[in-house]
All heavy atoms as TSV, in Angstrom:
chain	resi	resn	atom	element	x	y	z
A	1	MET	N	N	-11.684	168.084	259.759
A	1	MET	CA	C	-10.375	167.676	260.113
A	1	MET	C	C	-9.447	167.639	258.932
A	1	MET	O	O	-9.892	167.260	257.872
A	1	MET	CB	C	-10.597	166.228	260.717
A	1	MET	CG	C	-9.270	165.522	261.100
A	1	MET	SD	S	-9.501	163.957	261.872
A	1	MET	CE	C	-9.943	164.466	263.511
A	2	PRO	N	N	-8.222	168.019	259.076
A	2	PRO	CA	C	-7.314	168.005	257.903
A	2	PRO	C	C	-6.975	166.588	257.443
A	2	PRO	O	O	-7.152	165.654	258.300
A	2	PRO	CB	C	-5.993	168.684	258.518
A	2	PRO	CG	C	-6.281	168.814	259.991
A	2	PRO	CD	C	-7.611	168.558	260.232
A	3	PRO	N	N	-6.611	166.415	256.256
A	3	PRO	CA	C	-6.224	165.083	255.807
A	3	PRO	C	C	-5.011	164.518	256.475
A	3	PRO	O	O	-4.212	165.245	256.834
A	3	PRO	CB	C	-6.013	165.315	254.224
A	3	PRO	CG	C	-5.800	166.782	254.054
A	3	PRO	CD	C	-6.384	167.510	255.273
A	4	HIS	N	N	-5.035	163.204	256.496
A	4	HIS	CA	C	-3.826	162.570	257.067
A	4	HIS	C	C	-3.032	162.050	255.877
A	4	HIS	O	O	-3.560	161.583	254.920
A	4	HIS	CB	C	-4.254	161.271	257.913
A	4	HIS	CG	C	-4.820	161.716	259.208
A	4	HIS	ND1	N	-4.069	161.801	260.313
A	4	HIS	CD2	C	-6.077	162.196	259.538
A	4	HIS	CE1	C	-4.768	162.309	261.374
A	4	HIS	NE2	N	-5.959	162.526	260.925
A	5	ARG	N	N	-1.755	162.134	255.942
A	5	ARG	CA	C	-0.785	161.774	254.882
A	5	ARG	C	C	-0.405	160.296	254.991
A	5	ARG	O	O	-0.033	159.850	256.024
A	5	ARG	CB	C	0.429	162.593	254.808
A	5	ARG	CG	C	0.087	164.084	254.940
A	5	ARG	CD	C	-0.640	164.523	253.655
A	5	ARG	NE	N	-1.015	165.950	253.933
A	5	ARG	CZ	C	-2.322	166.319	253.659
A	5	ARG	NH1	N	-3.147	165.505	253.197
A	5	ARG	NH2	N	-2.714	167.536	253.789
A	6	SER	N	N	-0.531	159.613	253.887
A	6	SER	CA	C	-0.101	158.304	253.835
A	6	SER	C	C	1.170	158.148	252.994
A	6	SER	O	O	1.144	158.286	251.835
A	6	SER	CB	C	-1.168	157.363	253.225
A	6	SER	OG	O	-0.724	156.032	253.112
A	7	CYS	N	N	2.353	158.042	253.613
A	7	CYS	CA	C	3.623	158.135	252.911
A	7	CYS	C	C	4.274	156.726	252.614
A	7	CYS	O	O	4.871	156.629	251.606
A	7	CYS	CB	C	4.638	158.921	253.816
A	7	CYS	SG	S	3.994	160.557	254.228
A	8	GLU	N	N	4.113	155.842	253.454
A	8	GLU	CA	C	4.612	154.469	253.271
A	8	GLU	C	C	3.643	153.398	253.031
A	8	GLU	O	O	3.949	152.360	252.547
A	8	GLU	CB	C	5.479	154.150	254.421
A	8	GLU	CG	C	6.696	155.050	254.596
A	8	GLU	CD	C	7.637	154.656	255.672
A	8	GLU	OE1	O	7.305	153.773	256.493
A	8	GLU	OE2	O	8.685	155.290	255.818
A	9	ILE	N	N	2.422	153.626	253.374
A	9	ILE	CA	C	1.346	152.609	253.218
A	9	ILE	C	C	0.344	153.266	252.260
A	9	ILE	O	O	-0.283	154.295	252.561
A	9	ILE	CB	C	0.682	152.293	254.607
A	9	ILE	CG1	C	1.661	151.822	255.600
A	9	ILE	CG2	C	-0.508	151.318	254.361
A	9	ILE	CD1	C	1.203	151.720	257.006
A	10	PRO	N	N	0.100	152.563	251.169
A	10	PRO	CA	C	-0.844	153.146	250.144
A	10	PRO	C	C	-2.255	153.217	250.769
A	10	PRO	O	O	-2.655	152.505	251.662
A	10	PRO	CB	C	-0.810	152.064	249.062
A	10	PRO	CG	C	0.410	151.318	249.281
A	10	PRO	CD	C	0.674	151.362	250.661
A	11	PHE	N	N	-2.886	154.282	250.366
A	11	PHE	CA	C	-4.310	154.567	250.889
A	11	PHE	C	C	-5.243	153.353	250.795
A	11	PHE	O	O	-5.908	153.024	251.727
A	11	PHE	CB	C	-4.885	155.733	250.004
A	11	PHE	CG	C	-6.330	155.888	250.242
A	11	PHE	CD1	C	-6.831	156.432	251.405
A	11	PHE	CD2	C	-7.238	155.583	249.234
A	11	PHE	CE1	C	-8.234	156.602	251.616
A	11	PHE	CE2	C	-8.628	155.777	249.420
A	11	PHE	CZ	C	-9.092	156.278	250.585
A	12	ALA	N	N	-5.200	152.638	249.673
A	12	ALA	CA	C	-6.011	151.402	249.518
A	12	ALA	C	C	-5.826	150.415	250.603
A	12	ALA	O	O	-6.763	149.836	251.141
A	12	ALA	CB	C	-5.943	150.850	248.094
A	13	LEU	N	N	-4.592	150.101	250.857
A	13	LEU	CA	C	-4.219	149.182	251.876
A	13	LEU	C	C	-4.623	149.690	253.291
A	13	LEU	O	O	-5.076	148.961	254.104
A	13	LEU	CB	C	-2.709	148.876	251.862
A	13	LEU	CG	C	-2.176	147.784	252.868
A	13	LEU	CD1	C	-2.917	146.494	252.674
A	13	LEU	CD2	C	-0.652	147.604	252.674
A	14	LEU	N	N	-4.309	150.908	253.487
A	14	LEU	CA	C	-4.676	151.536	254.873
A	14	LEU	C	C	-6.171	151.420	255.171
A	14	LEU	O	O	-6.516	150.952	256.236
A	14	LEU	CB	C	-4.194	152.984	254.836
A	14	LEU	CG	C	-4.415	153.793	256.156
A	14	LEU	CD1	C	-3.507	153.176	257.222
A	14	LEU	CD2	C	-4.079	155.255	255.975
A	15	THR	N	N	-6.984	151.792	254.164
A	15	THR	CA	C	-8.456	151.675	254.427
A	15	THR	C	C	-8.863	150.194	254.525
A	15	THR	O	O	-9.784	149.921	255.281
A	15	THR	CB	C	-9.194	152.400	253.316
A	15	THR	OG1	O	-8.864	151.886	252.072
A	15	THR	CG2	C	-9.000	153.838	253.281
A	16	GLU	N	N	-8.176	149.271	253.835
A	16	GLU	CA	C	-8.532	147.861	254.064
A	16	GLU	C	C	-8.211	147.410	255.413
A	16	GLU	O	O	-9.000	146.734	256.073
A	16	GLU	CB	C	-7.701	147.051	252.993
A	16	GLU	CG	C	-7.984	145.525	253.123
A	16	GLU	CD	C	-7.123	144.784	252.173
A	16	GLU	OE1	O	-6.903	145.276	251.031
A	16	GLU	OE2	O	-6.608	143.632	252.544
A	17	TRP	N	N	-7.083	147.847	255.994
A	17	TRP	CA	C	-6.696	147.508	257.333
A	17	TRP	C	C	-7.628	148.100	258.397
A	17	TRP	O	O	-7.997	147.429	259.311
A	17	TRP	CB	C	-5.262	148.010	257.605
A	17	TRP	CG	C	-4.185	147.187	256.975
A	17	TRP	CD1	C	-4.272	145.999	256.305
A	17	TRP	CD2	C	-2.824	147.501	256.987
A	17	TRP	NE1	N	-3.028	145.602	255.795
A	17	TRP	CE2	C	-2.199	146.520	256.211
A	17	TRP	CE3	C	-2.069	148.603	257.469
A	17	TRP	CZ2	C	-0.774	146.537	256.046
A	17	TRP	CZ3	C	-0.754	148.580	257.275
A	17	TRP	CH2	C	-0.059	147.551	256.512
A	18	ILE	N	N	-8.061	149.331	258.106
A	18	ILE	CA	C	-9.046	149.958	259.047
A	18	ILE	C	C	-10.337	149.129	259.027
A	18	ILE	O	O	-10.893	148.861	260.072
A	18	ILE	CB	C	-9.281	151.421	258.625
A	18	ILE	CG1	C	-7.973	152.277	258.878
A	18	ILE	CG2	C	-10.502	152.022	259.363
A	18	ILE	CD1	C	-8.027	153.619	258.324
A	19	ALA	N	N	-10.774	148.820	257.812
A	19	ALA	CA	C	-12.060	148.152	257.739
A	19	ALA	C	C	-12.027	146.743	258.348
A	19	ALA	O	O	-13.046	146.271	258.872
A	19	ALA	CB	C	-12.412	147.954	256.278
A	20	THR	N	N	-10.881	146.089	258.401
A	20	THR	CA	C	-10.757	144.734	258.981
A	20	THR	C	C	-10.299	144.748	260.437
A	20	THR	O	O	-10.172	143.615	260.997
A	20	THR	CB	C	-9.726	143.847	258.094
A	20	THR	OG1	O	-8.488	144.441	258.156
A	20	THR	CG2	C	-10.311	143.653	256.707
A	21	GLY	N	N	-10.110	145.910	261.011
A	21	GLY	CA	C	-9.655	145.989	262.387
A	21	GLY	C	C	-8.259	145.623	262.710
A	21	GLY	O	O	-7.908	145.199	263.782
A	22	TYR	N	N	-7.421	145.828	261.768
A	22	TYR	CA	C	-5.969	145.578	261.940
A	22	TYR	C	C	-5.348	146.372	263.045
A	22	TYR	O	O	-5.516	147.614	263.027
A	22	TYR	CB	C	-5.228	145.770	260.609
A	22	TYR	CG	C	-3.803	145.371	260.544
A	22	TYR	CD1	C	-3.434	144.071	260.780
A	22	TYR	CD2	C	-2.739	146.260	260.391
A	22	TYR	CE1	C	-2.121	143.578	260.698
A	22	TYR	CE2	C	-1.428	145.879	260.374
A	22	TYR	CZ	C	-1.119	144.495	260.594
A	22	TYR	OH	O	0.212	144.079	260.490
A	23	PRO	N	N	-4.730	145.758	264.051
A	23	PRO	CA	C	-4.352	146.483	265.233
A	23	PRO	C	C	-3.422	147.649	264.964
A	23	PRO	O	O	-3.418	148.583	265.678
A	23	PRO	CB	C	-3.594	145.431	266.092
A	23	PRO	CG	C	-4.147	144.112	265.587
A	23	PRO	CD	C	-4.449	144.311	264.136
A	24	LEU	N	N	-2.536	147.532	263.982
A	24	LEU	CA	C	-1.526	148.659	263.651
A	24	LEU	C	C	-2.300	149.968	263.380
A	24	LEU	O	O	-1.769	151.024	263.689
A	24	LEU	CB	C	-0.756	148.287	262.474
A	24	LEU	CG	C	0.344	149.261	262.009
A	24	LEU	CD1	C	1.372	149.442	262.999
A	24	LEU	CD2	C	0.841	148.851	260.649
A	25	VAL	N	N	-3.560	149.926	262.942
A	25	VAL	CA	C	-4.263	151.175	262.566
A	25	VAL	C	C	-5.534	151.387	263.437
A	25	VAL	O	O	-6.427	152.116	263.053
A	25	VAL	CB	C	-4.566	151.201	261.077
A	25	VAL	CG1	C	-3.280	151.204	260.294
A	25	VAL	CG2	C	-5.449	149.962	260.680
A	26	ALA	N	N	-5.532	150.712	264.600
A	26	ALA	CA	C	-6.793	150.780	265.411
A	26	ALA	C	C	-7.127	152.209	265.804
A	26	ALA	O	O	-8.357	152.564	265.673
A	26	ALA	CB	C	-6.496	149.938	266.693
A	27	GLU	N	N	-6.176	153.102	266.018
A	27	GLU	CA	C	-6.492	154.461	266.328
A	27	GLU	C	C	-7.089	155.265	265.194
A	27	GLU	O	O	-7.898	156.197	265.324
A	27	GLU	CB	C	-5.266	155.185	266.976
A	27	GLU	CG	C	-4.959	154.650	268.375
A	27	GLU	CD	C	-3.990	155.539	269.083
A	27	GLU	OE1	O	-3.877	156.791	268.904
A	27	GLU	OE2	O	-3.284	154.889	269.959
A	28	LEU	N	N	-6.544	154.915	263.978
A	28	LEU	CA	C	-7.051	155.634	262.750
A	28	LEU	C	C	-8.538	155.246	262.625
A	28	LEU	O	O	-9.330	156.114	262.060
A	28	LEU	CB	C	-6.296	155.272	261.529
A	28	LEU	CG	C	-4.811	155.680	261.573
A	28	LEU	CD1	C	-4.178	155.162	260.293
A	28	LEU	CD2	C	-4.680	157.170	261.695
A	29	ALA	N	N	-8.987	154.088	263.048
A	29	ALA	CA	C	-10.358	153.711	262.853
A	29	ALA	C	C	-11.360	154.596	263.677
A	29	ALA	O	O	-12.469	154.675	263.330
A	29	ALA	CB	C	-10.591	152.217	263.248
A	30	ARG	N	N	-10.852	155.254	264.662
A	30	ARG	CA	C	-11.572	156.087	265.484
A	30	ARG	C	C	-11.852	157.435	264.921
A	30	ARG	O	O	-12.646	158.257	265.405
A	30	ARG	CB	C	-10.955	156.287	266.850
A	30	ARG	CG	C	-10.875	155.012	267.636
A	30	ARG	CD	C	-10.211	155.216	268.935
A	30	ARG	NE	N	-9.832	154.026	269.570
A	30	ARG	CZ	C	-8.928	153.862	270.420
A	30	ARG	NH1	N	-8.069	154.863	270.695
A	30	ARG	NH2	N	-8.608	152.601	270.870
A	31	LEU	N	N	-11.131	157.817	263.811
A	31	LEU	CA	C	-11.265	159.163	263.210
A	31	LEU	C	C	-12.467	159.139	262.237
A	31	LEU	O	O	-12.729	158.186	261.603
A	31	LEU	CB	C	-9.973	159.427	262.376
A	31	LEU	CG	C	-8.743	159.616	263.188
A	31	LEU	CD1	C	-7.542	159.809	262.272
A	31	LEU	CD2	C	-8.765	160.725	264.141
A	32	HIS	N	N	-13.067	160.255	262.265
A	32	HIS	CA	C	-14.308	160.519	261.345
A	32	HIS	C	C	-14.054	161.793	260.647
A	32	HIS	O	O	-13.317	162.635	261.051
A	32	HIS	CB	C	-15.623	160.555	262.207
A	32	HIS	CG	C	-15.867	159.317	263.028
A	32	HIS	ND1	N	-16.288	158.133	262.355
A	32	HIS	CD2	C	-15.636	159.062	264.362
A	32	HIS	CE1	C	-16.433	157.269	263.328
A	32	HIS	NE2	N	-15.988	157.747	264.505
A	33	ASP	N	N	-14.685	161.925	259.470
A	33	ASP	CA	C	-14.531	163.107	258.600
A	33	ASP	C	C	-13.041	163.361	258.359
A	33	ASP	O	O	-12.479	164.385	258.672
A	33	ASP	CB	C	-15.204	164.262	259.303
A	33	ASP	CG	C	-15.276	165.579	258.423
A	33	ASP	OD1	O	-15.357	165.293	257.196
A	33	ASP	OD2	O	-15.232	166.638	258.876
A	34	VAL	N	N	-12.463	162.356	257.747
A	34	VAL	CA	C	-10.963	162.483	257.472
A	34	VAL	C	C	-10.825	162.068	255.988
A	34	VAL	O	O	-11.646	161.321	255.308
A	34	VAL	CB	C	-10.219	161.476	258.364
A	34	VAL	CG1	C	-10.582	160.026	258.084
A	34	VAL	CG2	C	-8.715	161.682	258.158
A	35	GLU	N	N	-9.773	162.700	255.424
A	35	GLU	CA	C	-9.384	162.375	254.021
A	35	GLU	C	C	-7.973	161.914	254.062
A	35	GLU	O	O	-7.060	162.658	254.636
A	35	GLU	CB	C	-9.543	163.600	253.131
A	35	GLU	CG	C	-9.049	163.392	251.711
A	35	GLU	CD	C	-9.106	164.663	250.955
A	35	GLU	OE1	O	-9.775	165.695	251.312
A	35	GLU	OE2	O	-8.518	164.741	249.841
A	36	TYR	N	N	-7.667	160.764	253.430
A	36	TYR	CA	C	-6.300	160.267	253.307
A	36	TYR	C	C	-5.746	160.577	251.944
A	36	TYR	O	O	-6.446	160.511	250.951
A	36	TYR	CB	C	-6.260	158.789	253.486
A	36	TYR	CG	C	-6.676	158.372	254.916
A	36	TYR	CD1	C	-7.947	158.001	255.247
A	36	TYR	CD2	C	-5.744	158.386	255.952
A	36	TYR	CE1	C	-8.365	157.676	256.555
A	36	TYR	CE2	C	-6.142	158.064	257.260
A	36	TYR	CZ	C	-7.427	157.697	257.545
A	36	TYR	OH	O	-7.743	157.403	258.775
A	37	VAL	N	N	-4.498	161.042	251.909
A	37	VAL	CA	C	-3.847	161.467	250.627
A	37	VAL	C	C	-2.609	160.642	250.459
A	37	VAL	O	O	-1.686	160.662	251.375
A	37	VAL	CB	C	-3.543	162.959	250.623
A	37	VAL	CG1	C	-2.832	163.336	249.378
A	37	VAL	CG2	C	-4.811	163.732	250.829
A	38	ASP	N	N	-2.453	159.933	249.368
A	38	ASP	CA	C	-1.191	159.216	249.154
A	38	ASP	C	C	-0.116	160.190	248.709
A	38	ASP	O	O	-0.339	161.056	247.888
A	38	ASP	CB	C	-1.292	158.175	247.954
A	38	ASP	CG	C	-2.065	156.899	248.477
A	38	ASP	OD1	O	-1.782	156.520	249.609
A	38	ASP	OD2	O	-2.766	156.323	247.686
A	39	LEU	N	N	1.064	160.108	249.349
A	39	LEU	CA	C	2.137	160.874	249.002
A	39	LEU	C	C	3.363	160.003	249.145
A	39	LEU	O	O	4.140	160.023	250.119
A	39	LEU	CB	C	2.304	162.119	249.850
A	39	LEU	CG	C	3.356	163.194	249.521
A	39	LEU	CD1	C	3.132	163.692	248.107
A	39	LEU	CD2	C	3.183	164.330	250.450
A	40	PRO	N	N	3.570	159.082	248.232
A	40	PRO	CA	C	4.576	157.984	248.340
A	40	PRO	C	C	5.975	158.619	248.287
A	40	PRO	O	O	6.384	159.154	247.288
A	40	PRO	CB	C	4.299	156.979	247.273
A	40	PRO	CG	C	3.524	157.821	246.264
A	40	PRO	CD	C	2.819	158.894	246.981
A	41	ALA	N	N	6.650	158.477	249.405
A	41	ALA	CA	C	8.038	159.105	249.451
A	41	ALA	C	C	8.863	158.558	250.623
A	41	ALA	O	O	9.985	158.864	250.800
A	41	ALA	CB	C	8.053	160.604	249.528
A	42	GLY	N	N	8.280	157.715	251.463
A	42	GLY	CA	C	8.937	157.290	252.635
A	42	GLY	C	C	8.986	158.315	253.701
A	42	GLY	O	O	8.220	159.208	253.819
A	43	HIS	N	N	9.957	158.245	254.550
A	43	HIS	CA	C	10.183	159.245	255.672
A	43	HIS	C	C	10.796	160.463	255.149
A	43	HIS	O	O	11.315	160.594	254.010
A	43	HIS	CB	C	11.076	158.638	256.780
A	43	HIS	CG	C	10.435	157.674	257.645
A	43	HIS	ND1	N	9.226	157.073	257.461
A	43	HIS	CD2	C	10.795	157.210	258.806
A	43	HIS	CE1	C	8.877	156.280	258.449
A	43	HIS	NE2	N	9.916	156.327	259.239
A	44	TRP	N	N	10.689	161.579	255.940
A	44	TRP	CA	C	11.384	162.830	255.654
A	44	TRP	C	C	10.832	163.443	254.340
A	44	TRP	O	O	11.608	163.908	253.513
A	44	TRP	CB	C	12.919	162.625	255.574
A	44	TRP	CG	C	13.464	162.126	256.846
A	44	TRP	CD1	C	13.909	160.786	256.961
A	44	TRP	CD2	C	13.514	162.679	258.121
A	44	TRP	NE1	N	14.325	160.617	258.305
A	44	TRP	CE2	C	14.098	161.773	258.972
A	44	TRP	CE3	C	13.199	163.940	258.596
A	44	TRP	CZ2	C	14.350	162.077	260.334
A	44	TRP	CZ3	C	13.442	164.244	259.893
A	44	TRP	CH2	C	13.998	163.255	260.766
A	45	LEU	N	N	9.587	163.561	254.233
A	45	LEU	CA	C	8.927	164.146	253.015
A	45	LEU	C	C	9.388	165.577	252.798
A	45	LEU	O	O	9.491	166.100	251.706
A	45	LEU	CB	C	7.403	164.212	253.174
A	45	LEU	CG	C	6.783	162.797	253.163
A	45	LEU	CD1	C	5.264	162.986	253.481
A	45	LEU	CD2	C	6.976	162.075	251.853
A	46	GLN	N	N	9.721	166.301	253.940
A	46	GLN	CA	C	10.165	167.722	253.777
A	46	GLN	C	C	11.467	167.827	252.969
A	46	GLN	O	O	11.788	168.867	252.420
A	46	GLN	CB	C	10.265	168.381	255.150
A	46	GLN	CG	C	11.365	167.837	256.025
A	46	GLN	CD	C	10.964	166.715	256.944
A	46	GLN	OE1	O	10.086	165.927	256.547
A	46	GLN	NE2	N	11.527	166.582	258.032
A	47	PHE	N	N	12.247	166.666	252.873
A	47	PHE	CA	C	13.471	166.696	252.167
A	47	PHE	C	C	13.297	166.025	250.725
A	47	PHE	O	O	13.872	166.432	249.807
A	47	PHE	CB	C	14.566	165.901	252.918
A	47	PHE	CG	C	14.935	166.565	254.191
A	47	PHE	CD1	C	14.799	165.836	255.370
A	47	PHE	CD2	C	15.388	167.869	254.222
A	47	PHE	CE1	C	15.192	166.421	256.639
A	47	PHE	CE2	C	15.732	168.474	255.503
A	47	PHE	CZ	C	15.566	167.777	256.634
A	48	THR	N	N	12.509	164.997	250.724
A	48	THR	CA	C	12.352	164.220	249.496
A	48	THR	C	C	11.284	164.777	248.460
A	48	THR	O	O	11.475	164.625	247.228
A	48	THR	CB	C	12.030	162.717	249.696
A	48	THR	OG1	O	10.846	162.600	250.456
A	48	THR	CG2	C	13.194	162.128	250.508
A	49	ARG	N	N	10.178	165.320	249.041
A	49	ARG	CA	C	9.090	165.838	248.203
A	49	ARG	C	C	8.521	167.093	248.835
A	49	ARG	O	O	7.350	167.201	249.148
A	49	ARG	CB	C	8.004	164.803	248.060
A	49	ARG	CG	C	8.597	163.481	247.533
A	49	ARG	CD	C	8.050	162.756	246.431
A	49	ARG	NE	N	6.813	163.202	245.811
A	49	ARG	CZ	C	5.805	162.414	245.552
A	49	ARG	NH1	N	5.804	161.156	245.916
A	49	ARG	NH2	N	4.753	162.891	244.898
A	50	PRO	N	N	9.342	168.145	249.063
A	50	PRO	CA	C	8.855	169.295	249.752
A	50	PRO	C	C	7.738	170.071	249.045
A	50	PRO	O	O	6.830	170.504	249.708
A	50	PRO	CB	C	10.127	170.211	249.859
A	50	PRO	CG	C	11.036	169.741	248.838
A	50	PRO	CD	C	10.740	168.319	248.605
A	51	ALA	N	N	7.742	170.190	247.781
A	51	ALA	CA	C	6.671	170.893	247.051
A	51	ALA	C	C	5.360	170.130	247.169
A	51	ALA	O	O	4.364	170.808	247.452
A	51	ALA	CB	C	7.037	171.113	245.675
A	52	GLU	N	N	5.393	168.894	247.059
A	52	GLU	CA	C	4.143	168.079	247.088
A	52	GLU	C	C	3.585	168.078	248.605
A	52	GLU	O	O	2.424	168.184	248.757
A	52	GLU	CB	C	4.377	166.601	246.670
A	52	GLU	CG	C	4.708	166.456	245.189
A	52	GLU	CD	C	6.199	166.602	244.878
A	52	GLU	OE1	O	6.973	167.016	245.698
A	52	GLU	OE2	O	6.576	166.045	243.723
A	53	LEU	N	N	4.479	167.978	249.496
A	53	LEU	CA	C	4.019	168.018	250.908
A	53	LEU	C	C	3.419	169.344	251.279
A	53	LEU	O	O	2.395	169.476	251.852
A	53	LEU	CB	C	5.232	167.725	251.851
A	53	LEU	CG	C	4.948	167.829	253.295
A	53	LEU	CD1	C	3.882	166.833	253.798
A	53	LEU	CD2	C	6.211	167.647	254.172
A	54	GLY	N	N	4.142	170.463	250.823
A	54	GLY	CA	C	3.584	171.819	251.065
A	54	GLY	C	C	2.214	172.044	250.417
A	54	GLY	O	O	1.291	172.587	251.045
A	55	ALA	N	N	2.050	171.521	249.200
A	55	ALA	CA	C	0.755	171.690	248.496
A	55	ALA	C	C	-0.375	170.905	249.251
A	55	ALA	O	O	-1.484	171.317	249.388
A	55	ALA	CB	C	0.875	171.164	247.045
A	56	ALA	N	N	-0.059	169.664	249.732
A	56	ALA	CA	C	-1.010	168.904	250.417
A	56	ALA	C	C	-1.376	169.580	251.713
A	56	ALA	O	O	-2.582	169.536	252.109
A	56	ALA	CB	C	-0.438	167.467	250.716
A	57	ILE	N	N	-0.432	170.093	252.405
A	57	ILE	CA	C	-0.766	170.852	253.696
A	57	ILE	C	C	-1.631	172.008	253.519
A	57	ILE	O	O	-2.606	172.220	254.122
A	57	ILE	CB	C	0.562	171.185	254.487
A	57	ILE	CG1	C	1.267	169.949	254.911
A	57	ILE	CG2	C	0.259	172.160	255.593
A	57	ILE	CD1	C	2.642	170.168	255.429
A	58	LEU	N	N	-1.223	172.803	252.547
A	58	LEU	CA	C	-2.034	173.966	252.143
A	58	LEU	C	C	-3.430	173.607	251.673
A	58	LEU	O	O	-4.441	174.268	252.082
A	58	LEU	CB	C	-1.354	174.822	251.062
A	58	LEU	CG	C	-0.103	175.547	251.525
A	58	LEU	CD1	C	0.539	176.233	250.303
A	58	LEU	CD2	C	-0.406	176.518	252.599
A	59	ALA	N	N	-3.630	172.573	250.991
A	59	ALA	CA	C	-4.912	172.077	250.563
A	59	ALA	C	C	-5.797	171.712	251.843
A	59	ALA	O	O	-6.999	172.060	251.854
A	59	ALA	CB	C	-4.872	170.888	249.647
A	60	GLY	N	N	-5.181	171.063	252.781
A	60	GLY	CA	C	-5.868	170.668	253.985
A	60	GLY	C	C	-6.188	171.892	254.851
A	60	GLY	O	O	-7.287	171.936	255.317
A	61	VAL	N	N	-5.373	172.930	254.873
A	61	VAL	CA	C	-5.637	174.039	255.686
A	61	VAL	C	C	-6.779	174.877	255.029
A	61	VAL	O	O	-7.651	175.399	255.763
A	61	VAL	CB	C	-4.400	174.931	255.760
A	61	VAL	CG1	C	-4.741	176.341	256.358
A	61	VAL	CG2	C	-3.305	174.302	256.616
A	62	GLY	N	N	-6.853	174.831	253.768
A	62	GLY	CA	C	-7.906	175.520	253.090
A	62	GLY	C	C	-9.250	174.998	253.344
A	62	GLY	O	O	-10.229	175.591	253.362
A	63	ARG	N	N	-9.312	173.673	253.538
A	63	ARG	CA	C	-10.544	172.997	253.866
A	63	ARG	C	C	-11.041	173.286	255.293
A	63	ARG	O	O	-12.252	173.060	255.533
A	63	ARG	CB	C	-10.443	171.526	253.546
A	63	ARG	CG	C	-10.597	171.126	252.122
A	63	ARG	CD	C	-10.764	169.679	251.898
A	63	ARG	NE	N	-9.567	168.915	252.302
A	63	ARG	CZ	C	-8.492	168.678	251.636
A	63	ARG	NH1	N	-8.427	169.130	250.363
A	63	ARG	NH2	N	-7.559	167.949	252.051
A	64	THR	N	N	-10.131	173.543	256.192
A	64	THR	CA	C	-10.580	173.670	257.564
A	64	THR	C	C	-10.759	175.170	257.976
A	64	THR	O	O	-11.195	175.392	258.956
A	64	THR	CB	C	-9.543	173.041	258.464
A	64	THR	OG1	O	-8.245	173.742	258.308
A	64	THR	CG2	C	-9.257	171.622	258.164
A	65	ALA	N	N	-10.445	176.040	257.084
A	65	ALA	CA	C	-10.577	177.483	257.375
A	65	ALA	C	C	-11.967	177.909	257.517
A	65	ALA	O	O	-12.850	177.388	256.926
A	65	ALA	CB	C	-9.813	178.296	256.382
């Protein structure tokens, strides 16, 4: 499964919420074989950090090929 991008919530906090059953991330807790990647930039990554977003997407595609 390709990695999921964490843009506004740091990876460490996200995994803590998943582990404690926080309702906001209940659906993420159902995912298996996933890698989370911090890419702090807020919304609209394609405008604020296009190079980093593209590199992260390409890295994920390479792992699933």
